N, C-alpha and C positions, 0 to 999 in steps of 0.2 A: 533531636533535630530532624525536621521533616523537610527534606530537600528534594525538589523536583529536578530531575535530570532530563536532558534531551539528547537526541542523536541528529546528525546532519546527514540527509540523504539527497539524492537527485531524483526528483519526481517529475516525470514527463519532460526531462531536459532542464529543469530548474532546481537549483539548490534550495532546500527547505529544511527547517527544523521540526522534528516530531518528538512527542514525549517518549522517553525510554520505556521499553516494555510493551509498546503498542503492537497489536497484530494487524495484518492486512485488513481484516474485517473492521477493526476500529478505525483504521485510516479511511476506508471506504465510507463508513458511517459519518465520520467527521467532514468528508467532502460531499455528503449528501448523495452518494452513489449507491444504487441498488446492486448488490453483489450478484444478482441473477442475470444482469445484462452487461457485465463487464468481463474483460479478459485482463489478467494481471501477469506481468513478467517481472521477476526479481533477478537482477544480474544476468539477463538474457535467458532465463529459464522460466517457461510457462508454469504457473502454479495452478493446480487443480482447485476448482471452486470449493470442494470439500475441505481443503487445507487452509483456506483463508483465515479461519478462526484460530489455527494453531501455528501459523507462520508469523514469527516475530520480525519486526523491522529493526535492522541493525545499522550501526554507524557505517557510513560509506556505501550503503546499498544504492543501486540504481533501479528504480521502479518505474515501470511504464504501465499505465492504465488506459485501456482502449474500450470505449463504449460501443457495444454492438447495436446496430440499427437495422431494421428490416427494410427492405425495399425491393424494387423489381425493375 
């Protein structure tokens, strides 16, 4: 039996379902975001960019993604 499971998270303030076993890097790719120009917090903890590929998304996580922009 090949069953796809999902987890429910809060992403930028909105409940959303994501595939189980997804990493932050997977999430960013699904959203079309370049990991080099975003800052990600999971449960109010800033995650280092180098850890995006190893940090799994878990049931109940609160994730905030902030896109950095240059300006002056």
